[in-house]
C-alpha positions in Angstrom: 48.8 -29.4 -36.6 46.9 -26.1 -36.1 47.7 -23.3 -38.5 47.5 -19.6 -38.1 45.5 -17.2 -40.4 48.6 -17.0 -42.7 48.7 -20.8 -42.9 51.9 -21.2 -40.9 52.0 -23.8 -38.2 51.1 -22.6 -34.8 53.3 -23.9 -31.9 51.5 -21.9 -29.3 48.1 -23.6 -29.6 47.5 -26.4 -27.2 44.0 -28.1 -27.2 44.2 -28.7 -23.5 44.7 -25.0 -22.9 41.5 -24.2 -24.7 39.7 -26.8 -22.5 41.1 -25.2 -19.4 40.0 -21.8 -20.6 36.5 -23.0 -21.1 36.4 -24.7 -17.7 37.6 -21.4 -16.1 34.8 -19.5 -17.9 32.3 -22.1 -16.8 33.4 -21.8 -13.2 33.1 -18.0 -13.4 29.6 -18.3 -14.8 28.6 -20.8 -12.2 30.0 -18.5 -9.4 28.0 -15.5 -10.9 24.8 -17.6 -11.0 25.3 -18.6 -7.4 25.9 -15.0 -6.4 22.7 -14.0 -8.3 20.7 -16.7 -6.5 21.9 -15.4 -3.1 21.0 -11.8 -4.0 17.6 -12.8 -5.3 16.8 -14.9 -2.2 16.9 -11.7 -0.2 14.3 -10.0 -2.4 10.6 -10.2 -1.7 7.7 -9.4 -4.1 4.1 -9.1 -3.1 1.1 -9.5 -5.4 -2.6 -9.7 -5.0 -5.8 -10.2 -7.0 -9.5 -9.9 -6.5 -9.1 -6.5 -4.8 -6.6 -7.9 -2.3 -8.6 -10.9 -1.3 -5.8 -13.2 -2.5 -2.3 -12.3 -1.7 1.0 -14.0 -2.7 4.5 -13.4 -1.2 7.3 -14.7 -3.3 11.1 -14.3 -3.2 13.3 -13.2 -6.1 14.0 -16.9 -7.0 10.3 -17.3 -7.5 9.7 -19.4 -4.5 6.2 -18.8 -3.0 6.7 -18.0 0.7 3.1 -17.2 1.6 -0.5 -17.3 0.4 -3.3 -15.4 2.1 -6.9 -15.9 1.1 -9.8 -13.8 2.4 -12.4 -16.0 4.3 -15.1 -14.9 1.9 -13.5 -16.8 -0.9 -13.6 -20.1 1.0 -17.3 -20.7 0.4 -18.0 -23.6 -2.0 -19.9 -21.5 -4.5 -16.8 -19.2 -4.9 -14.5 -22.1 -5.9 -14.1 -20.8 -9.5 -13.5 -17.2 -8.4 -10.9 -18.4 -5.9 -9.0 -20.5 -8.5 -8.9 -17.6 -10.9 -7.8 -15.2 -8.2 -5.0 -17.5 -7.0 -3.8 -18.0 -10.6 -3.8 -14.3 -11.3 -2.0 -13.5 -8.0 0.7 -16.1 -8.8 1.2 -14.8 -12.3 1.5 -11.3 -11.1 4.1 -12.3 -8.5 6.1 -14.2 -11.1 6.1 -11.2 -13.4 7.2 -8.9 -10.5 9.9 -11.4 -9.6 11.2 -11.5 -13.2 11.4 -7.8 -13.2 13.3 -7.9 -9.9 15.7 -10.5 -11.4 16.4 -8.4 -14.5 17.0 -5.3 -12.3 19.4 -7.1 -10.0 21.2 -8.6 -12.9 21.7 -5.2 -14.4 22.8 -3.7 -11.1 25.4 -6.5 -10.7 26.6 -5.8 -14.2 25.9 -9.3 -15.4 23.2 -8.5 -17.9 22.2 -5.5 -20.0 18.4 -5.5 -20.2 16.9 -3.0 -22.6 14.2 -0.8 -21.0 15.5 -1.0 -17.4 
């Protein structure tokens, strides 16, 4: 038996109702997440490194959609430079994508992000 704050038996509480309420909340959150994914899929971020010799195109869901590498970087002696430039460009694109996610979430009223 469930009791209220004044220790009297509560006849209004039903454990299955609490479960249904939680399921409803879960469904709403899932729907919001799906909506957010769809919105972010339409966003595109661009990042580059090494003075534009390595360029990354990424969507708002952090899927890399394109990589462009200047031909000068393809020489064997530039392998280390190329690896660093690709890493830097991807990290820059991820950071821009995360900022886009936070901005879109705030616009949709799903999240209050300080500083945006």
